[in-house]
Backbone as CSV, one residue per row, in Angstrom:
resi,resn,N_x,N_y,N_z,CA_x,CA_y,CA_z,C_x,C_y,C_z
1,MET,-5.197,-15.219,-55.033,-5.344,-14.052,-54.000,-5.366,-13.023,-54.628
2,THR,-6.239,-12.156,-54.273,-6.414,-10.710,-54.717,-5.720,-9.855,-53.749
3,TRP,-4.835,-9.071,-54.085,-3.923,-8.121,-53.623,-4.969,-6.742,-53.228
4,PRO,-4.525,-6.270,-51.941,-5.306,-4.882,-51.297,-5.228,-3.824,-52.651
5,ARG,-4.609,-3.609,-53.802,-4.621,-2.546,-54.464,-5.679,-2.784,-55.606
6,GLU,-5.700,-4.401,-55.845,-6.685,-4.545,-57.012,-8.234,-4.453,-56.116
7,TYR,-8.346,-4.685,-54.747,-9.643,-4.472,-54.262,-10.063,-2.912,-54.240
8,ALA,-9.153,-2.288,-53.866,-9.246,-0.492,-54.047,-9.218,-0.334,-55.096
9,ARG,-8.733,-0.598,-56.354,-9.397,-0.525,-57.674,-10.718,-0.778,-58.122
10,GLN,-11.183,-1.666,-57.518,-12.775,-2.422,-57.471,-13.735,-1.203,-57.006
11,ILE,-12.863,-0.783,-55.693,-14.176,-0.270,-55.180,-14.348,1.636,-55.370
12,VAL,-12.880,1.808,-55.927,-12.811,3.272,-56.337,-13.666,3.666,-57.532
13,ALA,-14.225,2.445,-58.313,-14.479,2.466,-59.445,-16.046,2.375,-59.428
14,LEU,-16.450,2.037,-58.166,-17.791,2.023,-57.868,-18.665,3.657,-57.958
15,PRO,-20.048,3.765,-57.953,-20.197,4.983,-58.317,-20.931,5.793,-57.108
16,THR,-21.285,5.027,-55.989,-21.793,5.499,-55.118,-21.067,5.253,-53.400
17,ARG,-21.033,6.215,-52.949,-20.276,6.171,-51.310,-20.691,4.531,-50.634
18,GLU,-22.211,4.636,-50.867,-22.855,3.440,-50.159,-22.523,2.184,-50.641
19,GLN,-22.281,2.121,-52.098,-21.902,0.667,-52.840,-20.316,0.803,-52.409
20,ARG,-19.306,1.990,-52.330,-18.049,1.628,-51.588,-17.898,1.164,-50.601
21,ASN,-18.782,1.637,-49.391,-18.716,1.001,-48.416,-19.143,-0.248,-47.895
22,ALA,-20.001,-0.960,-48.645,-20.545,-2.337,-48.827,-19.494,-2.961,-49.176
23,ALA,-18.690,-2.451,-50.458,-17.629,-3.626,-51.109,-16.241,-3.470,-50.029
24,LEU,-16.219,-2.421,-49.332,-15.077,-2.594,-48.586,-15.505,-3.658,-47.235
25,LEU,-16.646,-3.381,-46.820,-16.798,-4.766,-45.977,-16.574,-6.190,-46.567
26,ASP,-16.656,-6.133,-47.759,-16.464,-7.619,-48.335,-14.942,-7.975,-48.416
27,VAL,-13.834,-6.967,-48.229,-12.763,-7.408,-48.338,-12.582,-8.281,-47.099
28,PRO,-11.563,-9.139,-47.086,-11.343,-9.638,-46.176,-10.764,-8.870,-45.023
29,GLU,-11.033,-9.110,-43.397,-10.687,-8.312,-42.601,-9.354,-8.124,-42.367
30,HIS,-8.475,-9.082,-42.684,-6.807,-8.897,-42.561,-6.500,-7.831,-43.635
31,LEU,-7.030,-7.667,-44.523,-6.926,-6.690,-45.645,-7.527,-5.460,-45.937
32,ARG,-8.440,-5.144,-44.787,-9.350,-4.206,-45.042,-8.684,-2.840,-44.678
33,GLU,-7.715,-2.737,-43.623,-7.506,-1.454,-43.486,-6.457,-0.827,-44.563
34,LEU,-5.378,-1.710,-45.269,-4.802,-1.184,-46.019,-5.513,-1.077,-47.564
35,THR,-6.449,-1.708,-47.528,-7.270,-1.279,-48.738,-7.922,-0.192,-48.653
36,LYS,-8.422,0.226,-47.297,-9.241,1.441,-47.310,-8.082,2.356,-47.623
37,ARG,-6.854,2.337,-46.936,-5.709,3.416,-46.673,-5.548,3.532,-48.539
38,HIS,-5.482,2.650,-49.206,-5.248,2.734,-50.719,-6.378,3.567,-51.187
39,CYS,-7.578,3.266,-50.810,-8.758,4.230,-51.502,-8.714,5.298,-50.537
40,LEU,-8.105,5.727,-49.868,-8.002,6.979,-49.405,-6.944,8.010,-50.089
41,ASN,-6.047,7.393,-50.108,-4.915,7.876,-50.983,-5.385,8.149,-52.325
42,TYR,-6.107,7.602,-52.974,-6.532,7.573,-54.251,-7.410,8.699,-54.125
43,TRP,-8.527,8.995,-53.166,-9.734,10.041,-53.426,-8.915,11.403,-53.048
44,ASN,-7.949,11.170,-52.282,-7.052,12.379,-52.052,-6.034,12.810,-52.534
45,HIS,-5.419,12.347,-53.633,-4.344,12.491,-54.618,-4.445,13.981,-55.061
46,PRO,-3.456,14.662,-55.088,-3.361,16.003,-55.674,-3.865,15.748,-57.295
47,LYS,-3.432,14.653,-57.854,-3.633,14.916,-59.260,-5.311,14.664,-59.563
48,ARG,-5.718,14.007,-58.915,-7.075,13.878,-59.110,-8.367,15.262,-59.021
49,LYS,-7.673,16.085,-58.111,-8.333,17.304,-58.079,-8.183,18.039,-59.028
50,GLN,-9.386,19.245,-58.944,-9.156,19.877,-60.496,-8.810,20.985,-59.942
51,SER,-7.902,21.621,-60.895,-6.908,22.864,-60.594,-7.872,23.978,-60.841
52,SER,-7.706,24.948,-60.114,-8.658,26.496,-60.461,-8.178,27.271,-61.353
53,THR,-6.988,27.019,-62.076,-6.528,27.824,-63.213,-7.076,27.552,-64.492
């Protein structure tokens, strides 16, 4: 069994948004929302953003 965070790790490593969206659709339906939330948390994490200083 693959965990939602493992799916998310694989998805965020993909280079294009289209590939990431397609990969999210391959996640089992009962895990899809949680996996999507993990991906969004990664993309919106403050440490990921570049500082302007």
